[in-house]
N, C-alpha and C positions, 0 to 999 in steps of 0.2 A: 417870814413866819416867826413869831415870838414863841417863847417857851410855853406859855399858857395855851396858845393856839395849838401847838404841836401836841401837848398833853391831851387836850380836848379831842383832837382828831384821832389820836391813838385810842382813847377811851371809846369813842364812837365806833371804831373798827372792832374793838374787843366786844362791845355790847351787841353789835350786829352778828358777830360770830357766835356769841353765847345764845342769841335768840334764833340761831339757825338760818339767818338771812343771807349769810355769806359762808363760803367754805374756808378751810384753813389756808389754802394757797392764796386765795384772794385777800384774806386778812394779812398774810405775810407780805404780799406785794404792796398793799396799802401802807402798812406800818413802815416798811423799808423806804417807800417814797416819802413819807412824812419825815422820817429821821434824816434822810439825805437832804431834803429841802431845808430843814432846820439847820443842819450842819453847814451847808454851803451858803447860808445867808450871811455868814461872817465875811467881812470885807477882805477882798484879795485872796480868797481861799477856793480851792478846787478839790474834787474827789479823785483819789488815785488808788489803783488796785495793783497788788503785787502778784506775780506769777513765778513759779519755779519750784524749788524743793517744798515738801510738805509743810515745813515749819512756817513758810511765808505765803504759800499758794492761797489766793483768795482773800488775803487781808486787805481791808480798805481803810484808808486814812484820809483826813482832810488836811491839806497843807497849802502853802503858798507856791511851792515849786516841786519839781520832780526830786531835786536834791533834798529838800526838807522832808518829802514823803519817804525817801529811802532812809533817812536818819530816823524818822519816827518808827518805821517798820523794824529797823535794826534794834531799836530800843524795846520794842514790844516782844521780840522773840527771845527765848532763853538760851539759844545755842549760838554758835559762831558763824552761821550762814552768811556768806558775803555775796554769793552769786545769785542774783534774782533780778527780774525785770519789774519795772514800774511803769504803768501807763495811766493816763488820765481817763477817767470815766465820765462820760457826758450824761 
């Protein structure tokens, strides 16, 4: 999915929500799916989610490996949290 297609699909979900055709949860699910599809279209990239202390719990990144994902997550947080798990999200 290219950038323009992703933006059009998000716009469609927003329009349907504004028109009362879908609820907030449905819109959130659709937009999340669109963004993940767009992000994982990059070659050799996967989606990874962190779990552990509040500073990292639930963070999702797109990376080439678990090690790269850990590095990205560490760079995103503002504290010195070193102990957290990273798992691939399918």
